[in-house]
C-alpha positions as CSV (number, residue, x, y, z in Angstrom):
1,X,-45.7,50.0,-97.6
2,X,-44.1,50.9,-94.3
3,X,-41.1,49.0,-95.2
4,X,-41.0,51.0,-98.9
5,X,-41.2,53.9,-97.1
6,X,-38.3,53.7,-94.5
7,X,-35.1,53.9,-97.1
8,X,-37.1,56.9,-98.9
9,X,-37.0,58.4,-95.7
10,X,-33.3,57.5,-94.8
11,X,-32.3,58.7,-97.8
12,X,-34.3,61.9,-97.7
13,X,-32.6,62.4,-94.2
14,X,-29.0,62.2,-95.7
15,X,-29.9,64.7,-98.5
16,X,-31.1,67.1,-96.0
17,X,-28.3,67.0,-94.2
18,X,-26.1,66.9,-96.9
19,X,-27.7,69.8,-98.4
20,X,-26.7,71.8,-94.8
21,X,-23.2,70.6,-95.5
22,X,-23.3,71.8,-99.1
23,X,-24.8,75.1,-98.2
24,X,-22.0,75.9,-95.3
25,X,-19.3,75.1,-98.0
26,X,-20.9,77.3,-100.5
27,X,-21.5,80.0,-97.8
28,X,-17.7,79.9,-97.5
29,X,-16.6,80.4,-101.1
30,X,-19.2,83.5,-101.6
31,X,-17.7,84.7,-98.6
32,X,-13.9,84.7,-99.6
33,X,-14.8,85.4,-103.3
34,X,-16.9,88.4,-102.2
35,X,-14.4,90.3,-99.9
36,X,-12.5,91.6,-103.3
37,X,-9.1,91.0,-101.8
38,X,-7.9,89.2,-104.7
39,X,-7.5,86.2,-102.9
40,X,-7.8,83.6,-105.4
41,X,-5.5,85.7,-108.0
42,X,-2.7,85.8,-104.9
43,X,-2.9,82.1,-104.7
44,X,-2.8,81.3,-108.6
45,X,0.0,83.7,-108.9
46,X,2.2,82.2,-106.2
47,X,1.9,78.7,-107.1
48,X,3.5,79.6,-110.3
49,X,6.4,81.3,-108.7
50,X,9.4,79.6,-107.7
51,X,11.2,83.2,-106.2
52,X,11.0,84.5,-102.5
53,X,7.5,85.4,-102.3
54,X,8.8,88.8,-100.6
55,X,9.0,90.8,-103.7
56,X,7.7,94.0,-104.7
57,X,4.8,92.2,-107.0
58,X,4.0,90.4,-104.5
59,X,0.1,91.5,-102.4
60,X,-0.4,90.4,-98.9
61,X,-4.2,89.7,-98.8
62,X,-6.1,90.0,-95.5
63,X,-7.1,87.4,-93.4
64,X,-5.2,85.2,-96.1
65,X,-4.3,82.1,-93.8
66,X,-7.5,81.9,-92.3
67,X,-9.3,81.7,-95.7
68,X,-7.1,78.7,-96.4
69,X,-7.6,77.1,-93.3
70,X,-11.6,77.3,-93.7
71,X,-10.9,76.0,-97.6
72,X,-8.7,73.4,-96.6
73,X,-10.7,72.2,-94.2
74,X,-13.4,72.2,-96.9
75,X,-11.6,70.0,-99.2
76,X,-11.2,67.2,-96.4
77,X,-14.9,67.3,-96.1
78,X,-15.9,67.3,-100.1
79,X,-12.8,64.3,-100.2
80,X,-15.1,62.5,-97.3
81,X,-17.8,62.8,-99.3
82,X,-16.8,61.2,-102.3
83,X,-15.6,58.1,-100.4
84,X,-19.0,58.0,-98.9
85,X,-21.0,58.2,-102.1
86,X,-18.2,55.6,-103.0
87,X,-18.9,53.5,-100.2
88,X,-22.7,53.5,-100.5
89,X,-22.9,53.1,-104.3
90,X,-20.5,49.7,-103.8
91,X,-23.1,48.8,-100.8
92,X,-19.9,48.8,-98.6
93,X,-21.8,51.1,-96.5
94,X,-25.9,51.5,-95.4
95,X,-27.9,54.3,-96.4
96,X,-28.2,55.6,-92.6
97,X,-28.1,59.1,-91.2
98,X,-26.1,58.3,-88.0
99,X,-23.4,55.7,-90.2
100,X,-23.1,58.7,-92.7
101,X,-22.0,60.9,-90.2
102,X,-19.3,58.4,-88.4
103,X,-18.3,57.4,-91.8
104,X,-17.5,61.2,-92.9
105,X,-15.8,61.7,-89.4
106,X,-13.4,59.1,-89.8
107,X,-12.4,59.6,-93.3
108,X,-12.0,63.4,-92.4
109,X,-10.0,62.8,-89.1
110,X,-7.8,60.7,-91.4
111,X,-7.2,62.8,-94.0
112,X,-6.8,65.6,-91.3
113,X,-3.8,63.7,-89.9
114,X,-2.4,62.9,-93.2
115,X,-2.3,66.8,-93.8
116,X,-0.9,67.6,-90.4
117,X,1.7,65.2,-91.0
118,X,2.8,66.8,-94.0
119,X,2.9,69.5,-92.9
120,X,5.2,68.6,-90.1
121,X,7.7,66.6,-92.3
122,X,7.7,69.6,-94.7
123,X,8.8,71.9,-91.7
124,X,11.2,69.2,-90.2
125,X,12.9,68.2,-93.3
126,X,13.2,71.5,-95.0
127,X,14.7,73.2,-92.1
128,X,17.1,70.4,-91.8
129,X,17.8,70.0,-95.8
130,X,16.8,73.4,-97.6
131,X,16.8,76.9,-97.1
132,X,14.2,78.1,-94.5
133,X,12.8,80.4,-97.0
134,X,12.4,78.0,-99.6
135,X,10.7,75.8,-97.2
136,X,8.4,78.5,-95.8
137,X,7.1,79.0,-99.3
138,X,6.4,75.6,-100.3
139,X,4.5,75.4,-97.2
140,X,2.3,78.1,-98.4
141,X,2.0,76.6,-102.0
142,X,0.8,73.4,-100.4
143,X,-1.6,75.0,-98.7
144,X,-2.8,76.9,-101.7
145,X,-3.3,73.7,-103.6
146,X,-5.5,72.6,-100.6
147,X,-7.3,75.8,-100.7
148,X,-8.3,76.0,-104.4
149,X,-9.4,72.2,-104.1
150,X,-12.1,72.9,-101.8
151,X,-13.4,75.5,-104.5
152,X,-12.8,73.3,-107.7
153,X,-14.4,70.4,-106.2
154,X,-17.5,71.6,-104.8
155,X,-19.5,71.3,-107.8
156,X,-18.7,67.9,-108.9
157,X,-19.1,66.3,-105.4
158,X,-22.2,68.1,-105.0
159,X,-23.2,66.3,-108.4
160,X,-21.9,63.3,-107.3
161,X,-23.8,63.5,-104.3
162,X,-27.3,64.2,-105.8
163,X,-27.3,62.7,-109.2
164,X,-26.8,59.0,-108.9
165,X,-26.8,58.7,-112.7
166,X,-23.3,60.8,-112.8
167,X,-21.6,58.3,-110.7
168,X,-18.6,57.2,-112.9
169,X,-18.3,60.4,-115.0
170,X,-17.5,62.2,-111.6
171,X,-15.1,59.4,-110.5
172,X,-13.4,59.6,-113.5
173,X,-13.1,63.2,-113.0
174,X,-11.8,63.1,-109.5
175,X,-9.2,60.4,-110.5
176,X,-7.9,62.5,-113.6
177,X,-8.1,65.6,-111.4
178,X,-6.3,64.2,-108.1
179,X,-3.5,62.3,-110.4
180,X,-3.0,66.0,-111.8
181,X,-3.1,67.5,-107.9
182,X,-0.2,65.0,-107.2
183,X,1.9,65.4,-110.5
184,X,1.7,69.7,-109.9
185,X,2.9,68.6,-106.0
186,X,5.7,66.8,-107.8
187,X,6.6,69.3,-109.9
188,X,6.6,72.4,-107.5
189,X,8.8,70.2,-105.0
190,X,11.3,69.6,-107.9
191,X,11.5,73.1,-108.9
192,X,12.0,74.6,-105.4
193,X,14.5,72.2,-104.3
194,X,15.9,69.4,-106.6
195,X,16.5,71.5,-109.9
196,X,19.6,70.1,-111.4
197,X,20.7,66.7,-112.8
198,X,22.8,65.8,-110.1
199,X,19.8,66.0,-107.4
200,X,17.1,64.0,-109.3
201,X,18.2,60.4,-107.5
202,X,17.5,62.5,-104.6
203,X,14.6,64.0,-106.0
204,X,13.5,60.0,-106.7
205,X,14.2,59.1,-103.2
206,X,12.3,62.0,-101.4
207,X,9.2,61.3,-103.1
208,X,9.5,57.8,-102.5
209,X,9.6,58.1,-99.1
210,X,8.2,61.3,-98.1
211,X,4.9,61.4,-100.9
212,X,4.0,58.1,-102.2
213,X,4.4,55.5,-99.3
214,X,2.5,58.4,-96.9
215,X,-0.2,58.5,-99.6
216,X,-0.5,54.5,-100.2
217,X,-0.8,54.4,-96.4
218,X,-3.9,56.5,-96.5
219,X,-4.9,54.9,-99.4
220,X,-5.1,51.5,-97.6
221,X,-6.4,53.1,-94.6
222,X,-9.4,54.7,-96.4
223,X,-9.9,51.2,-97.8
224,X,-9.9,49.4,-94.7
225,X,-12.5,51.7,-93.3
226,X,-15.0,51.5,-96.6
227,X,-14.4,47.6,-96.4
228,X,-15.0,46.7,-92.9
229,X,-18.1,45.2,-92.0
230,X,-17.9,43.8,-88.7
231,X,-17.0,47.4,-87.1
232,X,-19.8,49.6,-85.0
233,X,-20.5,51.8,-88.3
234,X,-21.4,49.5,-90.3
235,X,-24.1,48.0,-88.2
236,X,-27.8,49.3,-88.7
């Protein structure tokens, strides 16, 4: 009886701590939406504009950058939970509370470094090859995309974490959703920086060097973290 109860207790501990993480995410979403400061409307309208944001139709939202920062960190956490659920389902990771936090910490650290790298390279390349105003607009748009993901991914990740039977449905949804995000990013980059037939080749080279290669390296890093069985965090 003791041997059978240990996995159940460990799973319950993981579910309890998962509830705390999701409650924090829910509190962030509710606190931002309840401010009635048109924050979500501001981000949506900003993503579908291709002109300078400083115009008579744009309204600055209070604490906008702080809200985006919290939601971006929430996006990192939710994506990390997706990979954690995948590792558990495929038996790459034991159901262990300590291993859960170490795994989430490593994936979150990798994603945070990736996104910081993206912002840094966007800033450097933008100031060298493009207009400063356009570069600032794209950085703001990219941060808005990350922020909205922190809202839209919340419920599907919650279902993935607690409903084992919905694993494949959720994974198909995440795959489609993240690919859609990627194509929207490509579209925004093209309309802001490379609009015109004569710049199409530069656009393709830019995607390969700045978007696809770093994303592939992050993918390989996550696969390495998931599949390694001789590291400390894989030991029971």
